[in-house]
C-alpha positions as CSV (number, residue, x, y, z in Angstrom):
1,M,20.9,7.1,-0.9
2,S,21.3,3.3,-1.8
3,K,18.8,0.8,-0.8
4,K,19.5,-1.6,1.9
5,I,20.7,-5.1,2.0
6,I,18.8,-7.7,4.1
7,I,21.0,-10.5,5.9
8,T,19.1,-13.2,7.6
9,T,19.3,-17.1,8.1
10,S,17.7,-20.3,7.5
11,R,14.6,-21.0,9.8
12,R,16.8,-22.8,12.5
13,P,20.3,-21.0,12.7
14,T,23.0,-22.1,15.4
15,R,24.8,-19.8,17.5
16,R,27.8,-19.7,14.9
17,I,25.6,-18.7,11.7
18,R,24.0,-15.7,13.9
19,S,27.4,-14.7,14.7
20,F,28.4,-14.9,11.0
21,C,25.2,-12.9,9.8
22,S,26.5,-10.5,12.2
23,D,29.9,-10.2,11.1
24,L,28.7,-9.8,7.7
25,E,26.5,-6.9,8.7
26,R,29.4,-5.0,10.1
27,S,31.4,-5.7,7.0
28,I,28.7,-4.6,4.4
29,P,27.9,-1.2,4.3
30,N,24.1,-0.5,4.3
31,S,23.1,-4.0,5.7
32,I,20.8,-4.8,8.3
33,K,20.6,-8.5,9.8
34,I,17.1,-9.5,10.9
35,T,16.2,-12.6,12.7
36,R,14.1,-14.5,10.6
37,G,12.5,-16.7,13.6
38,K,9.2,-18.5,12.0
39,L,9.0,-15.9,8.9
40,S,8.2,-17.7,5.6
41,F,9.9,-16.5,2.5
42,E,6.8,-14.5,1.5
43,N,6.7,-12.5,5.1
44,L,10.3,-12.3,4.5
45,I,9.9,-10.3,1.6
46,E,7.3,-8.3,3.2
47,K,9.6,-7.3,5.9
48,A,12.1,-6.1,3.2
49,L,10.1,-4.3,1.3
50,K,9.1,-2.4,4.6
51,L,12.6,-2.0,5.2
52,E,13.1,-0.3,1.9
53,A,15.7,-2.9,0.8
54,D,16.3,-4.2,-2.8
55,R,18.6,-7.3,-1.9
56,L,18.6,-10.4,0.4
57,I,21.2,-12.5,1.6
58,I,20.1,-15.7,3.4
59,V,22.9,-18.2,5.2
60,D,21.6,-22.0,5.4
61,R,23.1,-24.2,7.5
62,W,25.2,-27.1,7.1
63,K,26.2,-29.9,10.2
64,G,25.9,-26.6,12.5
65,G,27.5,-24.2,10.8
66,P,27.2,-21.8,7.6
67,G,26.6,-24.0,4.8
68,K,25.3,-22.1,1.7
69,I,25.0,-18.4,1.1
70,E,22.1,-17.5,-1.4
71,F,21.7,-13.9,-3.0
72,Y,18.4,-12.6,-4.0
73,K,17.4,-9.0,-5.7
74,L,14.1,-7.1,-5.9
75,E,12.6,-7.2,-9.6
76,E,9.3,-5.7,-10.1
77,L,8.2,-6.6,-6.5
78,N,9.5,-10.0,-6.2
79,F,12.9,-11.2,-5.1
80,V,14.6,-13.2,-7.8
81,Q,17.6,-15.4,-6.8
82,K,21.1,-14.3,-8.6
83,P,23.7,-16.8,-8.8
84,P,26.0,-18.2,-7.5
85,I,24.8,-20.2,-4.7
86,I,28.0,-20.2,-2.4
87,Y,28.6,-23.6,-0.6
88,V,30.9,-22.8,2.4
89,L,33.6,-25.1,3.6
90,G,34.0,-23.3,6.5
91,V,34.3,-19.8,8.2
92,K,36.3,-17.7,10.6
93,L,34.5,-15.1,12.7
94,Q,35.8,-11.4,13.4
95,R,36.1,-12.6,16.9
96,E,38.5,-15.1,15.9
97,F,40.4,-12.5,14.5
98,S,41.0,-10.4,17.9
99,V,40.6,-7.1,16.0
100,K,37.9,-4.3,16.9
101,V,35.8,-3.1,13.6
102,S,33.2,-1.0,13.0
103,T,31.0,-0.7,10.0
104,P,32.8,1.0,7.2
105,K,31.1,3.5,4.9
106,S,32.3,1.9,1.7
107,L,33.4,-1.2,0.4
108,A,35.3,-2.5,-2.7
109,V,36.0,-6.0,-4.0
110,A,39.5,-7.0,-4.9
111,I,40.5,-10.2,-6.8
112,D,44.3,-11.5,-7.2
113,Y,46.0,-10.6,-10.3
114,E,46.4,-14.2,-11.4
115,T,43.2,-16.1,-10.5
116,S,40.9,-18.7,-12.0
117,E,38.1,-17.9,-14.6
118,E,35.6,-19.0,-12.0
119,L,36.6,-16.8,-8.9
120,L,36.8,-14.0,-11.5
121,K,33.4,-14.4,-12.3
122,L,32.3,-14.6,-8.3
123,A,34.1,-11.1,-7.7
124,E,32.2,-9.8,-10.7
125,S,28.8,-11.3,-9.4
126,I,29.5,-10.1,-6.0
127,S,30.7,-6.5,-6.8
128,D,27.6,-6.1,-8.8
129,F,24.9,-7.9,-6.0
130,L,26.8,-5.5,-3.9
131,S,26.9,-2.4,-5.9
132,C,30.4,-1.8,-5.1
133,P,33.6,-1.4,-7.6
134,L,35.9,-4.2,-8.2
135,H,39.6,-3.5,-8.3
136,E,42.8,-5.8,-8.8
137,A,44.3,-6.4,-5.2
138,E,48.0,-6.0,-6.1
139,I,47.1,-2.0,-6.8
140,E,46.9,-1.4,-3.1
141,G,46.9,2.7,-3.8
142,E,43.9,3.0,-5.3
143,L,42.1,0.6,-2.9
144,N,42.9,2.9,0.3
145,V,39.9,5.3,-0.2
146,Y,37.7,2.6,1.0
147,G,36.8,1.5,4.5
148,R,36.6,-2.1,3.7
149,I,38.1,-4.6,1.2
150,L,36.4,-7.9,0.3
151,R,39.2,-10.0,-1.0
152,I,38.6,-12.8,-3.3
153,S,41.5,-15.4,-4.0
154,E,42.4,-18.9,-4.3
155,G,41.8,-21.2,-1.5
156,K,41.7,-24.7,-0.4
157,R,39.0,-25.9,-2.7
158,A,37.1,-23.4,-5.0
159,G,38.2,-20.1,-3.3
160,R,38.5,-17.4,-0.1
161,M,36.7,-14.9,0.5
162,S,38.1,-11.9,3.4
163,F,37.3,-8.9,4.7
164,F,40.3,-6.8,5.2
165,M,40.5,-3.2,6.9
166,V,42.6,-0.6,4.7
167,P,45.0,1.3,4.5
168,T,46.5,-1.0,7.0
169,W,45.6,-4.2,4.8
170,I,44.8,-6.1,8.3
171,E,42.7,-9.0,7.8
172,V,39.4,-8.6,10.0
173,G,37.0,-11.3,9.0
174,P,34.6,-12.5,8.3
175,A,36.6,-15.0,6.0
176,I,34.9,-17.7,4.4
177,S,36.2,-21.1,2.4
178,I,34.6,-21.8,-0.2
179,R,33.9,-25.8,-0.9
180,H,32.1,-24.9,-4.6
181,L,29.6,-22.2,-6.7
182,I,26.4,-23.3,-8.0
183,W,25.9,-21.1,-11.3
184,D,22.9,-22.9,-12.9
185,L,19.7,-21.8,-10.5
186,K,17.6,-24.3,-12.8
């Protein structure tokens, strides 16, 4: 059985950020949303280890909504930040798609055939972090074996990420418009 992914927020989340984290939990297999409250980063690590999680996603706020997404992986009993940091332009929640969804058993990342090098790098990074396969979105037949697809495509600014239900290819969200990506974490 694969390890779990903890999804949590910064210390003072808004309702929209909490809803976004719940949507991510319903979209990513083996993920658990936890309420951060007053937990320090060290306490968050302890809680993740207790829950046998080896990855951590933290959603931070900006102007009342999700503004930044950070990724951490367990390495030698310590969580190390992994690139990229995703700065968010905006999100569309699952309830705004008006489609009822359940948590999928499997997930794949799909990238459009003609896309920028940066988005391809993002897709590879997300695929590695979530421990799921990466495919080209145009080859839909081979993607129908997965419960959900995280499609990464060109967007208003740096790109767009959204979850789709297969085999119907209905967008179910959440959808994330990316403002920009930070690769150098020094």
